[in-house]
C-alpha positions as MATLAB code, in Angstrom:
seq = 'MKVLVPVKRVIDYNVKIRVKADNTGVETANVKMSMNPFDEISVEEAIRMKEAGTVEEIIVVSMGVQQCQETIRTALAMGADRGIHVKSDEDLEPLAVAKLLKAIVDKESPELVILGKQAIDDDSNQTGQMLAALLGWSQGTFVSKIELGDGSAKVTREVDSGLETIEVDLPTIVTVDLRLNEPRYASLPNIMKAKKKPIDEVAPADLGIDTAPRLQTLKVEEPPVRQAGVMVDSVAALVDKLKNEARVI';
ca = [
      53.099  107.500  112.001;
      57.059  108.563  112.309;
      58.405  109.865  109.819;
      62.592  110.376  109.919;
      64.133  112.907  107.152;
      68.009  113.165  106.480;
      69.129  116.068  105.726;
      72.460  117.810  104.615;
      74.414  121.246  104.144;
      76.130  121.716  101.547;
      77.645  124.661   98.961;
      74.156  126.552   97.525;
      73.126  125.068   94.350;
      73.576  128.797   92.913;
      77.493  128.349   94.162;
      80.448  128.479   91.285;
      82.284  125.264   92.799;
      85.966  127.161   93.743;
      88.901  124.992   93.849;
      91.695  125.017   96.683;
      94.494  126.799   96.292;
      96.693  123.361   97.852;
      94.706  121.316   95.889;
      92.807  119.667   99.099;
      89.529  120.075   98.804;
      86.833  122.605   97.921;
      86.096  125.819   98.808;
      83.349  125.928  101.773;
      84.678  129.151  104.006;
      82.482  132.229  103.007;
      80.396  130.708  100.647;
      76.441  130.123  100.944;
      75.647  127.376  102.372;
      71.809  125.261  102.078;
      69.746  122.084  102.362;
      70.563  120.000   99.968;
      68.009  120.432   96.968;
      67.019  116.746   96.661;
      66.725  116.866  100.388;
      64.855  119.655  100.630;
      62.201  117.626   98.734;
      62.213  114.814  100.811;
      61.153  117.323  103.510;
      58.317  118.774  101.785;
      56.808  115.537  101.020;
      56.433  114.429  104.700;
      54.651  117.409  105.299;
      52.059  116.807  102.709;
      52.095  113.270  104.136;
      51.297  115.384  107.811;
      48.878  117.900  106.579;
      47.254  114.797  104.826;
      46.669  113.060  108.208;
      48.986  109.909  107.253;
      51.726  110.813  109.464;
      52.206  112.659  112.938;
      55.222  113.197  113.524;
      58.605  114.908  111.255;
      61.909  114.199  112.598;
      65.153  116.264  110.995;
      67.975  114.340  111.673;
      71.387  116.450  110.839;
      75.380  115.279  110.913;
      77.820  117.627  110.636;
      79.339  120.877  112.096;
      77.792  123.053  114.208;
      76.246  125.678  111.758;
      74.211  122.701  110.464;
      71.775  122.663  112.808;
      70.469  126.061  110.033;
      69.546  123.357  108.055;
      67.561  122.001  110.646;
      65.747  125.448  111.642;
      64.767  125.333  108.109;
      62.827  122.012  107.840;
      61.291  123.103  110.832;
      60.386  126.487  109.546;
      58.795  124.220  106.963;
      56.655  122.161  108.731;
      58.650  119.478  110.725;
      58.420  118.633  114.426;
      61.859  117.916  115.413;
      65.078  117.772  115.201;
      68.643  115.471  115.706;
      71.503  117.126  115.077;
      74.766  115.009  114.957;
      77.413  116.894  115.884;
      80.672  116.092  113.924;
      83.798  117.986  113.211;
      84.702  115.315  110.619;
      83.914  114.687  107.078;
      81.020  111.918  107.346;
      81.377  108.677  104.480;
      77.744  107.808  103.712;
      79.025  104.237  104.923;
      79.451  106.262  108.496;
      76.266  108.374  107.527;
      74.022  105.304  106.922;
      74.901  103.993  111.374;
      74.429  106.959  112.560;
      71.256  107.202  110.629;
      70.363  103.147  112.175;
      71.185  103.884  115.415;
      68.854  106.787  115.472;
      66.336  104.816  113.560;
      66.727  102.682  116.181;
      66.265  104.541  118.655;
      63.241  106.337  117.155;
      61.222  103.573  115.664;
      60.405  105.518  113.076;
      57.714  103.744  110.342;
      59.992  105.310  107.065;
      63.000  107.027  105.775;
      61.803  109.516  103.388;
      65.928  111.224  101.844;
      67.295  112.815   98.774;
      68.316  109.774   96.330;
      71.769  112.367   96.523;
      73.432  114.953   97.821;
      74.367  117.349   94.833;
      77.954  118.152   96.518;
      79.703  114.136   96.339;
      76.656  112.851   94.552;
      77.185  108.984   96.161;
      72.922  107.717   95.536;
      74.421  105.608   98.335;
      73.019  106.263  102.052;
      69.497  105.260  101.698;
      70.499  102.167  100.177;
      73.174  101.570  102.264;
      70.522  102.163  105.595;
      67.773   99.581  103.629;
      70.793   97.363  103.558;
      72.192   97.691  107.173;
      68.298   98.200  108.965;
      67.069   94.860  106.643;
      63.880   97.378  105.435;
      62.401   97.320  102.519;
      62.923  100.499   99.719;
      62.361  102.349   97.440;
      64.932  104.357   95.178;
      64.611  107.190   92.674;
      60.474  107.546   93.699;
      58.859  110.892   92.204;
      55.485  109.747   93.487;
      54.745  108.436   96.731;
      51.044  106.450   97.899;
      51.035  105.187  101.791;
      48.311  102.582  102.151;
      47.611   99.766  104.446;
      51.093   98.397  106.034;
      52.328   99.240  102.420;
      53.552  102.333  100.130;
      52.812  102.456   96.542;
      55.940  104.654   94.567;
      56.772  105.182   91.362;
      60.480  104.844   90.612;
      62.275  107.550   87.838;
      64.871  104.388   86.047;
      66.525  103.969   82.437;
      63.237  102.783   80.371;
      60.621  105.656   82.051;
      59.119  105.022   85.520;
      58.443  101.508   87.108;
      55.760  101.411   89.911;
      55.916   98.903   92.468;
      54.951   98.401   97.149;
      57.273   97.891   99.095;
      56.110   96.892  103.065;
      56.665   99.704  106.374;
      58.527   99.985  107.543;
      60.530  101.157  104.231;
      63.370  104.232  103.263;
      62.516  105.598  100.333;
      64.866  107.607   98.506;
      63.426  110.995   96.840;
      63.593  112.350   92.760;
      62.855  115.592   91.614;
      59.364  115.330   90.123;
      57.807  114.166   93.443;
      56.826  118.025   94.656;
      57.736  121.311   94.140;
      59.382  122.352   98.097;
      57.506  125.185   99.726;
      58.986  129.063  101.327;
      58.994  129.213  104.871;
      56.854  131.759  105.951;
      57.548  134.209  108.494;
      55.476  133.123  110.796;
      56.969  129.894  110.682;
      60.714  131.405  110.629;
      59.673  132.501  114.433;
      58.066  129.271  115.582;
      60.870  127.253  114.702;
      63.211  129.014  117.112;
      61.288  127.071  119.291;
      61.267  123.876  118.250;
      63.895  121.312  120.324;
      67.046  119.836  118.729;
      68.511  117.127  120.698;
      72.216  117.268  120.172;
      74.525  114.331  119.977;
      77.909  113.102  118.826;
      78.682  109.862  117.206;
      80.460  108.527  119.540;
      76.883  108.882  122.000;
      74.964  106.222  119.425;
      78.371  104.112  119.640;
      79.205  104.640  115.630;
      82.880  104.836  114.852;
      83.356  107.564  111.726;
      86.669  106.841  110.900;
      87.074  107.882  107.276;
      87.923  104.695  105.364;
      88.638  107.053  102.088;
      91.428  109.104  101.050;
      91.209  112.027   98.790;
      95.187  112.855   96.952;
      93.910  115.616   95.184;
      91.103  117.519   93.676;
      91.924  119.751   90.459;
      89.208  121.382   87.799;
      88.407  120.199   85.344;
      90.316  120.518   81.708;
      89.032  123.895   80.361;
      87.385  123.346   77.190;
      88.733  123.761   74.203;
      87.246  125.767   71.485;
      85.723  124.613   67.941;
      87.093  124.400   64.813;
      84.899  125.351   61.424;
      85.696  122.446   58.516;
      84.574  123.381   55.367;
      83.385  120.210   53.809;
      81.865  116.981   55.078;
      85.373  115.125   54.493;
      86.907  117.570   56.225;
      84.630  116.707   59.168;
      85.412  113.146   59.357;
      89.371  113.649   58.555;
      88.931  115.034   61.905;
      86.812  112.759   63.788;
      88.525  110.395   63.196;
      92.305  110.890   62.847;
      91.834  113.833   65.293;
      89.462  112.968   67.396;
      89.664  109.224   66.563;
      85.801  108.807   67.697;
      85.176  107.212   64.271;
];
């Protein structure tokens, strides 16, 4: 089985986000970047499948600027086999990413695409679902457990009411949640080996995909500063403030 794992380069989750002075977006200059945490989980799961003997090859895909190859190398150091970099200096929206992934899937013919349920920079939670629709494949979203079978996969989903287990036919799209696994750290020998693993570079035009944005960001602002609380002397005073000032009751 061949598995395709998309990974995204995002601002590291430990970094405090700052808005640009001109309010056009988020500051990324001289900011630590890393692999999207949900995508780390998807890479780890693919590697575990390979270690279990159910997967033969893991292909990692990342889209964006030249530095995205660093994210691919991280996945290769974890244990992926080869990478594909779709180089673009534009901000790629989820639909454009899904279309690019479809073109790569058509070329590589994997039986499983496993990706994070969302990226921590835009929190869109759209790419996996859009890709499944474009391919006409089955999908399992918010997955915390995967069991591959003969021509199918049993997945446990995290839903509002608890857990839901479904069986989907292969090929399929799986978007993973936090509880699926704990990603490994890449060892120094594997980091050195990753430098020799191949990364193919393509452009969106090579795949025949138009990535022109469909959305326009008008303004980005910091959230308002939270106001300090006040102490009240009695329940009656509390009810009065909730009713007349906060207007929540």
